[in-house]
C-alpha positions in Angstrom: -0.1 -0.1 -0.2 1.1 3.6 -1.0 2.5 4.9 2.6 0.8 8.2 1.8 -2.3 6.9 2.1 -4.4 5.2 4.9 -6.2 2.9 2.8 -5.6 1.3 -0.1 -8.8 1.8 -1.4 -8.7 5.3 -1.4 -5.1 5.5 -3.1 -6.4 3.2 -5.8 -9.5 5.6 -6.3 -7.0 8.6 -6.4 -4.8 6.7 -8.9 -8.1 6.1 -11.4 -9.1 9.1 -11.2 -5.4 10.8 -12.1 -5.9 9.1 -15.2 -8.7 11.3 -16.6 -7.0 14.1 -19.1 -6.3 17.4 -17.1 -6.7 15.8 -13.8 -3.7 15.9 -11.2 -3.1 14.0 -8.1 -4.6 17.0 -6.0 -7.2 17.5 -8.0 -8.2 13.5 -7.8 -8.3 13.2 -4.4 -10.5 16.2 -4.3 -13.3 14.5 -6.1 -12.3 10.7 -4.3 -13.0 12.6 -0.8 -16.3 14.3 -2.3 -17.3 10.5 -3.4 -17.0 9.5 -0.4 -19.5 12.6 1.1 -22.0 11.1 -1.6 -24.8 9.6 -0.4 -24.5 5.9 -1.7 -27.3 5.7 -4.2 -25.7 8.3 -5.5 -22.3 7.3 -5.9 -23.7 3.5 -7.2 -25.7 5.8 -9.8 -22.6 7.7 -10.6 -21.0 4.4 -11.2 -23.7 2.9 -13.5 -23.7 5.7 -15.7 -20.3 5.1 -16.6 -20.2 1.5 -16.8 -23.6 1.5 -19.2 -21.7 4.5 -21.1 -18.7 2.4 -22.0 -20.5 -1.2 -22.7 -23.7 -0.4 -24.1 -22.9 3.5 -26.1 -22.3 2.7 -29.7 -21.8 4.9 -32.7 -24.0 5.7 -35.8 -24.2 3.4 -38.8 -24.8 6.1 -41.1 -23.1 9.2 -39.9 -20.8 7.6 -36.9 -21.8 10.1 -34.0 -22.5 8.9 -31.0 -25.8 7.1 -30.5 -27.8 4.8 -28.2 -28.9 3.1 -31.3 -27.8 2.1 -34.6 -29.0 5.1 -36.2 -28.6 8.4 -33.8 -31.2 10.8 -33.3 -30.3 13.4 -35.6 -29.7 10.9 -38.9 -33.2 10.1 -38.2 -35.0 12.8 -37.3 -37.7 14.2 -39.8 -37.1 17.8 -39.4 -33.6 17.7 -40.5 -32.4 19.1 -44.0 -31.3 16.0 -45.5 -29.5 17.4 -48.5 -27.0 19.0 -46.5 -24.1 16.9 -44.8 -21.4 18.5 -42.3 -18.3 17.1 -42.4 -16.1 17.2 -39.0 -13.6 15.9 -37.1 -15.5 14.3 -34.0 -18.1 14.6 -31.9 -17.1 17.1 -29.7 -17.6 19.5 -33.4 -21.3 18.3 -33.1 -22.0 19.5 -30.3 -20.2 22.8 -31.3 -22.1 23.2 -34.2 -25.6 21.9 -32.5 -25.0 24.2 -30.0 -24.8 27.4 -31.9 -28.8 26.4 -33.4 -27.7 27.8 -36.8 -27.2 24.3 -38.5 -30.5 21.6 -39.7 -28.8 19.5 -41.5 -27.3 15.8 -40.8 -23.7 15.1 -40.1 -20.4 13.1 -41.0 -18.1 12.5 -38.1 -14.7 11.6 -39.6 -12.8 10.7 -36.4 -10.3 12.8 -36.8 -7.8 14.4 -39.6 -5.0 13.1 -41.7 -1.8 13.9 -40.0 1.2 12.2 -41.0 3.1 12.6 -37.8 0.9 10.9 -35.7 0.8 8.1 -38.2 -2.9 9.2 -39.2 -3.9 8.1 -42.8 -6.9 8.4 -44.7 -7.7 4.9 -44.7 -8.0 5.3 -40.1 -11.1 8.0 -40.9 -14.3 7.1 -42.2 -13.4 8.9 -45.7 -14.4 6.4 -48.1 -18.0 5.9 -45.6 -18.5 9.7 -46.3 -18.0 8.9 -50.0 -20.2 6.1 -50.3 -23.4 8.1 -48.5 -22.3 11.2 -51.0 -22.4 9.0 -54.1 -25.4 6.8 -53.3 -27.5 9.3 -51.7 -28.8 11.5 -54.5 -30.7 14.0 -51.4 -27.3 15.0 -50.6 -26.6 18.8 -52.3 -24.4 20.1 -50.0 -21.3 18.6 -48.3 -19.8 21.1 -45.7 -16.4 20.9 -44.9 -16.5 22.1 -40.8 -12.9 20.4 -39.8 -10.4 23.3 -37.6 -8.7 25.7 -39.4 -5.3 23.9 -39.3 -2.4 21.9 -41.8 -4.2 18.9 -41.1 -7.4 20.0 -41.3 -7.0 21.8 -44.6 -5.3 18.8 -45.4 -7.8 16.2 -44.8 -10.2 19.0 -46.8 -8.4 18.6 -49.9 -8.1 15.1 -49.8 -12.1 14.3 -49.2 -12.4 17.0 -52.4 -10.5 14.8 -54.4 -12.3 12.2 -53.3 -15.9 14.1 -54.4 -14.3 14.8 -57.7 -16.8 12.3 -59.7 -20.2 13.0 -58.0 -18.7 17.3 -58.3 -18.0 16.8 -61.7 -21.0 15.5 -63.0 -23.5 18.8 -63.5 -26.6 16.4 -63.7 -26.1 15.8 -59.5 -25.9 19.5 -58.7 -23.5 19.3 -55.3 -21.7 21.7 -53.6 -18.8 21.5 -51.6 -18.5 24.4 -49.3 -15.7 25.0 -46.1 -16.9 27.4 -43.0 -15.9 30.8 -43.3 -12.7 32.1 -42.3 -14.2 33.8 -39.1 -12.1 31.7 -37.6 -8.4 31.9 -36.6 -5.7 29.6 -37.6 -5.3 26.9 -35.8 -8.5 27.1 -34.4 -10.0 23.6 -33.1 -14.2 24.1 -33.6 -15.0 22.6 -30.4 -13.2 25.3 -28.8 -14.6 28.5 -31.1 -17.5 30.4 -29.7 -20.9 30.1 -30.4 -21.3 33.3 -32.1 -18.1 33.1 -34.5 -19.0 29.3 -35.0 -22.5 30.1 -35.8 -21.4 32.8 -38.4 -18.4 30.9 -39.9 -21.4 28.1 -40.9 -24.0 30.3 -41.8 -21.5 32.6 -44.0 -19.5 29.5 -45.6 -18.1 29.7 -49.2 -17.2 26.9 -51.7 -14.4 24.7 -51.2 -11.5 25.7 -53.8 -8.9 22.8 -53.9 
C-alpha cells in the first residue's frame, strides 16, 4: 500500500481519477473525498452511468456520431435538412455546431484528420464511408467541410475534395462542396470556438477551392 494513504482503496481510487485528462493527483484526491461524502445511491448511480456508457454506447451506422441506437437521433429525425451533410472531425464538434442553433442538416464524423506525423492516414478515418454516402444518396446537395483551420484540417479537406471529384463534376447531380467562412483563426479547433463565431462561419460558408 502506498504509505501516502491510510487506505489502499483510497489510493487506488485516486490513481484511477488521476488517469483522466486534465486531472492531477490533488484534484483526483478532492474528487475521491467528495465521492466518499456522497450518498451511496448517488455513487451507485454514478458508477452505473459510467459502466453503461462504456458497455452500451455505440456509433451511428450512418454518420458515426455517438448514439444509443444503430441510427442516431439526428440522422433519424424527419425535421433535419437531408440535403446538407456537415463533415466534422469528432463528436465534440457536432455538439459545438448544435449549440449554435444555426444548422439543421445532417453530419458525418470522420473520427480525426489526416496527420502523417501522428500516423493517421485516410484509411484510419471515415472518409470512404462519406464518399459512399454522398455518391449513393442523391438527396445530398451540399457537403460542408467543417474541419479545424489547421494544416491537418486543410490537408483532409483537400483529400476529401479529390475523392468526391467524380460526383462534384457531375452537373446533373448539382452537388456543392463548401467550407466554413474564415471567421475562425488559423489553428483554431471547432470545439473551442465560441458559439457566435462558429455560427457566423457556418451561415456564411463559402465554396471550397482546392
